[in-house]
C-alpha positions in Angstrom: 73.3 49.4 99.1 74.3 49.1 102.9 75.3 52.0 104.8 77.4 50.5 107.9 80.7 48.9 106.3 82.2 45.9 107.9 85.8 45.8 108.9 86.3 43.5 105.7 84.5 46.1 103.5 86.8 48.7 105.0 90.1 46.8 104.4 88.9 46.0 100.8 88.0 49.5 100.0 91.7 50.4 101.6 92.9 48.0 99.2 90.8 49.7 96.3 92.0 53.1 97.1 95.9 52.0 97.2 95.8 50.1 93.9 94.1 53.1 92.4 97.1 55.4 93.5 99.6 53.0 92.5 98.2 53.2 89.0 97.3 56.9 89.3 93.5 56.3 88.6 91.1 58.7 89.8 89.0 57.6 92.8 85.8 59.0 91.7 82.3 58.6 93.6 81.2 56.3 90.7 84.1 53.9 91.1 83.9 53.7 94.6 79.8 52.9 94.5 80.9 50.5 91.8 83.4 48.5 94.4 81.2 49.4 97.3 78.3 47.2 95.2 80.8 44.5 94.2 81.9 44.0 97.9 78.7 44.0 99.5 77.3 41.5 96.8 76.7 37.9 97.7 75.6 36.7 94.4 78.6 37.5 91.9 76.5 40.0 90.4 76.4 40.9 86.6 77.6 44.3 85.1 73.5 44.9 84.6 73.0 43.7 88.1 75.8 46.4 89.3 74.2 49.2 87.0 71.1 48.7 88.6 72.2 48.9 92.1 74.7 51.9 91.6 71.8 53.9 89.8 70.1 54.3 93.2 72.8 56.4 94.2 74.0 58.0 90.5 70.8 57.9 88.3 72.6 59.4 85.5 75.6 56.5 85.5 75.4 54.8 81.9 75.7 50.9 81.5 79.1 51.7 79.5 80.8 53.2 82.5 79.8 50.4 84.7 81.1 47.8 81.8 84.5 49.8 81.5 84.8 50.3 85.1 84.7 46.5 85.9 87.0 45.8 82.9 89.7 48.5 84.8 89.0 46.8 88.1 89.9 43.1 86.5 92.8 44.6 84.9 94.0 46.1 88.4 93.5 42.7 90.3 90.7 44.1 92.0 87.9 41.4 90.9 87.6 38.2 89.2 85.5 37.6 85.9 83.6 34.7 86.5 82.3 33.2 83.2 78.6 33.3 82.8 78.2 30.1 81.2 76.0 31.2 78.4 74.7 33.9 80.6 76.0 37.4 81.3 79.6 37.5 83.0 79.6 37.9 86.8 82.0 39.4 89.1 83.6 38.3 92.2 85.8 40.7 94.4 86.9 37.6 96.7 90.5 37.2 95.2 91.7 34.2 97.9 91.6 30.9 96.4 88.5 29.8 96.2 86.2 27.6 93.6 82.7 27.8 92.6 79.5 25.8 92.6 76.9 26.9 89.8 73.3 25.7 89.8 72.5 24.5 86.0 68.7 25.6 86.7 68.9 29.1 88.4 72.4 30.0 87.7 73.2 31.1 91.0 76.9 30.7 92.0 78.1 29.9 95.3 81.8 30.3 96.9 83.3 26.9 98.3 86.9 26.4 99.6 89.2 23.2 99.5 92.8 22.9 100.3 93.0 19.8 97.9 91.9 21.6 95.1 93.6 24.7 95.8 96.8 22.3 95.4 95.4 20.8 92.2 98.2 19.9 89.7 97.5 20.2 86.1 98.7 17.6 83.5 102.1 18.1 81.9 100.6 18.9 78.8 99.2 22.1 80.2 102.0 22.7 82.3 104.7 22.6 79.6 102.7 24.4 77.2 100.9 27.3 79.0 101.5 29.4 81.5 99.1 29.2 84.3 98.2 31.7 87.0 95.1 30.5 88.5 92.9 27.2 88.5 89.5 27.3 89.6 87.3 24.3 89.9 83.5 24.9 88.8 81.1 22.2 90.3 77.5 22.2 88.4 74.5 20.6 89.7 71.5 21.8 91.4 71.4 24.1 94.6 69.6 23.4 97.2 66.4 25.5 96.5 66.2 24.2 93.2 66.4 20.5 94.1 63.7 20.6 96.5 61.4 22.0 93.8 
């Protein structure tokens, strides 16, 4: 785990602390460590990946604690759950509008931005029947590394 926190990381930790206080949720060292792992990650980690990284600091932490904490973070709006597409669910602390590319071979997930996709208009049958809060596009294919192989 990185010891030097970036400016963005400090802002996200500030947001984390603010949301915890608003909801009267204790800011424990374990929760801070789990959130820190998330904001340092570039790979949309699964709960198990996060668990393995947090265990370096908290060897006695349980996988159940990590799962429950991630669920709480999701409910608080601190992370988005990214479907695992048959694999383990993954987590993304980037809450700004963005989309994902997923490699069908190695399951790598990469963020990308596109203003046109951010303004994607859903069909009337969906808009009239459902309350949509968020639209994300997932492109699938082979990443550059898998494509070269």
